[in-house]
C-alpha positions, 0 to 999 in steps of 0.5 A: 533912942526908943522912948515909952510914955507910961501914963498913972491912973487915968480916970474916965471920964475926967480925963478922956482929953488929958490922957489924948492929948499925952498921947498924942505929945508922946506921939509928935514929940519921939515916943514910941509907944504908951502904955495907961493904967487906970480905968480902959479906955476904948474911946483913948485908944480909937482916937490915938488910932485914928490919929495915927490912920491919919496922921501917919504912924503905925497903931497897936503894939508895934514895939520899934516900927512904930507909934502904939498904946496900950492898956494895962490894969497894974502900974507897977507890972510895966515899970518893974518890965521895963526895969528889967527889959533895961529901959532908964525909969523917968518921972516927973514929976514937981517934987523931984530935981530939974529936968535940966540939972539932970538930962545929961546924966539921964540921957548918959544913963541911958545909953550906957552899955546894958539900957541899950538907949531905952527910956520909959517916961512915967507921967502921973494924973491921980496922986501917983503911989510913993512906990512909983519914986522908988522905982524910977533911976530919976525923979525929975522936974520941969519947975516946982510948980504946979502944971500939966504934966502935957507941957511937962512931958512935951518938954521933956522929950524935946530935950531928949531930942536934943529938939529934933522934933521941932525941925521944919521937915521932922513930920516926914517920918510919919507918913501920913495921909495928912500932912501940913505944909507950912504957911505964913498966912492960911492953910494947906496941905500937902 
C-alpha cells in the first residue's frame, strides 16, 4: 500500500514541532511522503531530510522509492490530484466515524481495482475547510474527543499496516547510518 500524508495549515512558529512530529510519525509508520500546506517552512523540510540522512529513508520528492516532504500552497490541489490519480482519501477528524468501524472499508476501497493500493491521509492543524470533508472518501475519528493529530496519525497508520511497524526488525527497511539495538536497560546501536 502506498500511503501519502497531507498536513493542512502549517503555521510558524506555532506548528514547528508538531508538524515535524507528524512527518516523523508518518515516515516511521510506513508513509512514503508528506505534503504540507499553510506557511512554507524550510526548517521543517531540513529537519526531515536530516532525520532521513541519519536514520535512513530517502529525501526529496521520490515516488515509491523513499520518504519525501514537499510544500503546496493550496490545500485542495493535492487532494484533487490524488483523487485524479486514484487515491482513496481519508480525512482524520474528531467529527468523523470511528476508525475501527471504517478500517476494513478503507482497506477494501484502497485495494480495489483502479485504486492500486494508494491512500492519502489528510490531517489538519487549524480550522479545516468544509471542502476537505466533502472531498474525502472517509472522514474518520480516532475517538470523538480532542487530542493530538500525531497520535491519531500513528494509530491510523498502525491499523492500516496491520501493526507491521511495531515488529522488532521493522526499522531494517530504513537502512540508516544509525540503528538502535533494543535493550532492557541502556542505549546501544548496531
